[in-house]
C-alpha positions as CSV (number, residue, x, y, z in Angstrom):
1,M,6.7,6.7,-2.3
2,G,4.5,3.6,-3.2
3,S,2.1,2.9,-6.3
4,G,-1.5,2.7,-6.0
5,F,-3.7,-0.5,-6.9
6,R,-5.1,-1.7,-10.0
7,T,-8.2,-3.1,-8.2
8,L,-9.4,-2.5,-4.5
9,P,-7.5,-5.3,-2.4
10,P,-9.8,-7.5,-0.5
11,E,-8.5,-6.8,2.7
12,I,-9.3,-2.9,2.3
13,K,-12.8,-3.7,1.5
14,A,-12.8,-5.8,4.9
15,Q,-11.5,-2.8,6.7
16,I,-14.3,-0.3,5.2
17,D,-16.8,-2.9,6.0
18,A,-15.4,-3.4,9.3
19,I,-16.0,0.1,10.5
20,G,-19.6,0.1,10.1
21,D,-21.7,3.1,9.5
22,V,-19.0,5.9,10.0
23,R,-17.1,8.6,8.1
24,F,-13.5,7.8,7.6
25,V,-10.4,8.7,5.3
26,F,-7.6,6.5,4.1
27,G,-4.3,7.2,5.2
28,A,-1.5,6.1,7.3
29,A,0.5,6.8,10.6
30,R,3.8,6.3,11.6
31,R,6.3,7.3,14.7
32,H,7.8,10.9,14.1
33,S,11.1,11.0,13.2
34,P,13.0,14.1,11.0
35,E,13.6,11.3,8.1
36,Q,9.9,10.5,7.9
37,Q,8.5,13.9,8.4
38,A,11.2,15.0,5.4
39,A,10.0,11.5,3.7
40,W,6.4,13.0,3.3
41,V,6.1,16.7,4.2
42,D,9.1,17.8,1.8
43,A,8.8,14.8,-0.8
44,L,5.1,15.7,-1.4
45,G,5.9,19.4,-1.2
46,L,3.3,20.3,1.5
47,D,2.7,23.5,2.7
48,E,2.9,24.4,6.4
49,V,-0.2,25.3,8.1
50,D,1.0,25.4,11.5
51,D,3.7,23.9,13.6
52,S,2.0,20.6,13.4
53,Q,0.2,20.5,10.0
54,W,1.0,20.7,6.5
55,M,-1.0,20.2,3.4
56,G,-0.9,20.5,-0.2
57,V,-1.5,18.9,-3.6
58,P,1.3,16.5,-4.5
59,S,2.9,17.2,-7.9
60,V,2.3,14.7,-10.8
61,S,6.1,13.9,-10.0
62,T,5.2,11.7,-7.0
63,G,3.5,9.1,-9.4
64,R,0.6,8.3,-11.6
65,W,-2.1,8.6,-9.5
66,S,-0.8,11.9,-8.5
67,K,-0.9,12.9,-12.2
68,W,-4.6,11.5,-12.4
69,N,-5.7,13.4,-9.2
70,I,-4.5,16.5,-11.0
71,T,-5.3,16.1,-14.8
72,G,-7.8,13.2,-14.4
73,R,-8.0,10.0,-16.1
74,L,-9.9,8.6,-19.2
75,K,-10.8,4.9,-18.5
76,V,-12.2,2.9,-21.8
77,R,-15.3,1.3,-20.5
78,R,-15.2,-2.4,-22.0
79,D,-17.7,-3.4,-19.9
80,L,-20.3,-0.9,-21.5
81,P,-21.9,-1.6,-25.0
82,K,-20.1,0.5,-28.0
83,V,-21.5,3.4,-29.2
84,W,-21.2,4.8,-32.6
85,H,-18.7,7.5,-33.2
86,S,-18.7,9.6,-36.1
87,W,-16.1,12.3,-37.7
88,S,-15.8,14.3,-40.8
89,I,-12.9,15.6,-42.7
90,E,-12.7,18.5,-45.4
91,A,-11.3,16.7,-48.6
92,P,-10.4,18.7,-51.8
93,D,-12.4,18.2,-54.8
94,F,-11.2,16.2,-57.9
95,Q,-11.8,18.9,-60.1
96,G,-11.8,22.5,-59.1
97,G,-10.4,24.6,-56.2
98,G,-13.2,23.6,-53.7
99,T,-13.7,21.0,-51.1
100,H,-16.3,18.5,-49.9
101,T,-17.0,17.0,-46.5
102,V,-16.4,13.1,-46.0
103,S,-18.0,11.7,-43.0
104,F,-16.7,8.6,-41.3
105,G,-18.2,6.5,-38.6
106,R,-17.3,3.2,-36.3
107,E,-18.6,1.4,-33.1
108,V,-16.1,2.2,-30.2
109,F,-15.9,1.8,-26.5
110,Q,-17.4,4.3,-24.1
111,K,-15.1,6.5,-22.2
112,Q,-15.1,7.8,-18.9
113,R,-13.2,10.5,-17.1
114,L,-12.5,9.8,-13.7
115,Y,-10.5,11.4,-10.5
116,G,-8.9,15.0,-11.6
117,R,-10.4,16.6,-8.4
118,Q,-7.0,17.8,-7.2
119,I,-7.8,16.0,-3.6
120,E,-4.9,17.1,-1.0
121,A,-2.8,15.5,1.2
122,S,-2.3,16.5,4.8
123,V,0.2,15.4,7.2
124,A,-0.2,16.2,11.2
125,L,1.9,15.7,14.3
126,V,0.0,14.3,16.9
127,D,1.1,13.2,20.6
128,E,-0.9,10.1,20.9
129,P,-0.1,7.3,21.5
130,V,3.7,8.3,21.0
131,A,4.6,11.4,18.7
132,T,2.9,10.0,15.5
133,L,3.0,11.7,12.1
134,V,-0.5,10.9,10.5
135,G,-0.9,11.1,6.6
136,T,-4.3,11.6,5.4
137,V,-6.0,11.8,1.7
138,L,-8.6,14.5,2.1
139,L,-11.4,12.6,0.4
140,E,-14.0,11.7,3.0
141,L,-15.8,8.4,2.6
142,R,-18.6,6.5,4.7
143,G,-18.7,2.9,5.5
144,P,-19.4,0.1,5.2
145,Y,-18.2,-1.0,1.9
146,D,-20.6,-0.2,-1.1
147,P,-19.7,-1.7,-4.3
148,A,-21.2,1.4,-6.2
149,N,-18.6,3.4,-4.5
150,D,-15.6,1.2,-5.8
151,D,-14.0,3.8,-7.9
152,E,-14.0,6.5,-5.0
153,Y,-12.4,4.0,-2.7
154,L,-9.8,2.9,-5.2
155,Y,-9.2,6.7,-5.9
156,A,-8.4,7.6,-2.1
157,A,-6.9,4.3,-1.5
158,S,-4.5,4.6,-4.1
159,L,-3.5,8.0,-3.4
160,A,-2.5,7.3,-0.1
161,R,-0.5,4.1,-1.0
162,T,1.1,6.7,-3.4
163,W,1.7,9.1,-0.9
164,F,2.5,7.4,2.3
165,G,3.7,3.9,1.3
166,S,0.7,1.9,2.9
167,V,-2.9,2.4,3.3
168,S,-5.2,2.2,6.5
169,V,-8.9,2.9,7.1
170,L,-8.9,5.9,9.7
171,P,-12.2,7.0,11.2
172,L,-13.5,10.1,11.7
173,D,-14.6,11.4,15.1
174,E,-17.5,13.7,15.4
175,A,-15.2,17.1,14.9
176,G,-13.5,15.2,11.7
177,V,-10.3,14.2,13.3
178,P,-8.8,11.1,12.1
179,Q,-8.5,8.2,14.8
180,I,-5.7,6.2,14.9
181,P,-6.5,2.6,15.6
182,D,-4.7,0.8,18.5
183,S,-3.5,-1.7,15.8
184,T,-1.7,0.7,13.9
185,F,1.6,0.0,16.0
186,G,0.8,-3.2,16.6
187,W,0.7,-6.9,15.0
188,E,-1.9,-9.4,14.3
189,F,-0.4,-12.7,16.0
190,L,-1.3,-15.7,13.9
191,P,-1.7,-19.2,15.3
192,D,1.0,-22.1,14.1
193,G,-0.5,-23.5,10.8
194,T,-0.3,-26.7,8.8
195,R,1.2,-26.8,5.4
196,E,-2.2,-26.5,4.0
197,E,-3.3,-23.5,6.0
198,T,-0.4,-21.7,5.1
199,R,-1.1,-22.3,1.3
200,V,-4.5,-20.9,1.9
201,L,-2.8,-17.8,3.7
202,L,-0.7,-17.3,1.1
203,E,-3.1,-17.8,-1.6
204,R,-5.4,-15.3,-0.1
205,R,-2.4,-12.7,0.4
206,F,-1.0,-12.7,-3.2
207,G,-3.9,-13.6,-4.9
208,P,-4.6,-16.4,-8.0
209,R,-2.4,-15.1,-10.4
210,T,0.5,-16.5,-8.5
211,S,1.9,-19.8,-10.0
212,R,1.6,-23.1,-8.0
213,D,5.2,-23.3,-8.2
214,E,5.5,-19.9,-6.7
215,I,3.2,-20.9,-3.9
216,D,5.1,-24.0,-3.3
217,I,8.5,-22.3,-2.9
218,M,7.0,-19.8,-0.4
219,I,5.5,-22.5,1.7
220,D,8.9,-24.3,1.7
221,R,10.6,-21.1,3.0
222,L,8.0,-20.4,5.8
223,V,8.0,-24.0,7.0
224,R,11.7,-23.9,7.2
225,V,11.3,-21.0,9.4
226,Q,8.7,-22.3,11.4
227,S,11.1,-25.3,12.0
228,L,13.2,-22.9,14.2
229,R,10.6,-22.7,16.6
230,P,9.7,-19.1,17.1
231,E,7.6,-18.0,19.8
232,Q,5.1,-16.6,17.8
233,R,4.3,-15.3,14.0
234,M,2.6,-12.2,12.9
235,V,1.3,-10.0,10.1
236,G,1.1,-6.4,10.3
237,T,-0.7,-3.6,8.4
238,T,1.8,-0.9,7.9
239,G,5.7,-0.9,7.4
240,L,6.6,-4.3,6.2
241,Q,3.0,-5.2,5.9
242,R,3.6,-7.9,3.2
243,Y,6.1,-9.9,5.5
244,I,5.1,-12.3,8.0
245,G,7.3,-11.9,11.3
246,Y,8.8,-14.6,13.1
247,Q,9.6,-13.6,16.9
248,F,12.2,-15.5,18.5
249,G,12.5,-13.1,21.4
250,P,11.6,-9.7,22.7
251,D,14.3,-8.0,20.5
252,F,14.7,-10.6,17.5
253,V,12.4,-10.9,14.6
254,A,13.0,-12.3,11.4
255,F,10.6,-11.0,8.6
256,E,10.2,-13.1,5.7
257,N,8.3,-12.0,2.4
258,P,7.9,-15.4,1.0
259,R,7.5,-14.1,-2.6
260,V,10.3,-15.1,-4.7
261,G,12.9,-12.4,-5.3
262,N,12.5,-10.8,-1.9
263,A,15.0,-10.8,1.3
264,L,14.7,-11.7,4.7
265,Y,15.1,-9.4,7.1
266,I,16.3,-9.5,10.8
267,L,15.1,-6.8,13.1
268,R,16.9,-6.6,16.5
269,G,16.1,-4.2,19.5
270,D,13.1,-2.0,19.0
271,W,11.7,-4.1,16.1
272,Q,8.2,-2.6,16.4
273,E,9.5,0.8,15.5
274,L,11.7,-0.4,12.8
275,S,9.0,-2.6,11.4
276,Q,6.6,0.7,10.6
277,L,9.3,1.8,7.9
278,S,8.9,0.5,4.7
279,R,11.7,-1.3,3.1
280,S,13.2,1.6,1.3
281,Q,13.1,3.6,4.3
282,L,14.7,0.7,6.3
283,L,17.4,0.3,4.0
284,A,18.3,4.1,3.2
285,S,18.6,5.1,7.0
286,R,18.7,2.2,9.3
287,Q,21.8,0.5,8.2
288,G,23.4,-1.7,11.4
289,E,19.9,-2.2,13.1
290,F,19.1,-4.7,11.1
291,D,20.5,-7.9,8.9
292,R,19.3,-8.8,5.7
293,I,19.4,-12.2,4.1
294,I,19.3,-12.9,0.5
295,H,17.7,-16.0,-0.6
296,T,20.6,-17.6,-1.9
297,A,21.4,-21.5,-1.4
298,N,22.5,-21.0,2.1
299,W,20.1,-18.5,3.4
300,F,18.6,-20.8,5.7
301,D,22.0,-21.6,7.1
302,K,22.5,-17.9,7.9
303,L,19.1,-17.5,9.4
304,R,19.6,-20.6,11.5
305,L,23.0,-19.5,13.0
306,A,21.7,-16.0,13.7
307,V,18.8,-17.6,15.8
308,F,21.5,-19.8,17.3
309,D,23.7,-16.8,18.4
310,Y,20.8,-14.8,19.4
311,R,19.7,-17.5,21.8
312,Q,22.9,-18.4,23.2
313,T,23.3,-14.7,24.5
314,R,19.9,-14.2,26.2
């Protein structure tokens, strides 16, 4: 399982804005497998509705957002004026056996109770475009993006990320059935970029809190991978969504998360299916179907050799 967000990411706001005036839910789609079904249905403790749908309120053990979904959360509103808070206690009299009331007071920040609505998770097995598990948060929302509803978006998007590992905006049809975008199992292909264009891309994806030194390390990694002349590069919205993919052939893609502390993954064969998995799912169940290169001093030499060997056998 994943974790929620502190604030709603700009890319999710853009997705909400892009769908226009339609109803939607937050969720995720994965190609069906017994392992994926267990990762969602069993891990979340969902009840079977019929042969192709499971529903329920995930327990607090599945993450803090699940806890807040059940019990609610008190948020301190430091953006609002303070209010006067008073309280009293009964203190013993200095003489005699009685008591008297002592009152206190001070200004405090206002608090707001949020969430706590026991929103359910749903997992459905559908046949199109392929056998697919669709996980959704059963909180219906509406586009385009409205800043007044930011807490609602954050609530539902954080539950989706906690329960399903990633977040997509799934528009609802007239019958209220989530529609899986064609791009769910695809990738957005990126044009070759200059060093400065790469910097802008990284700053947008990783945010202003990332130091300039870290950005420079990221750029160096990506420029070096690009020097191996991949056929194209891409970014995705599910699975390895924080990675940039470098495709060297139809069955060989190197996925690089440029952020310091992450490894590079080489996916072979049906990389499109493998890339729908989260990193933890990939490591747990798909050994032998990928290579993992840690960013030690000779990481680039290992990648270059793997690309060379692949090109020699094509």
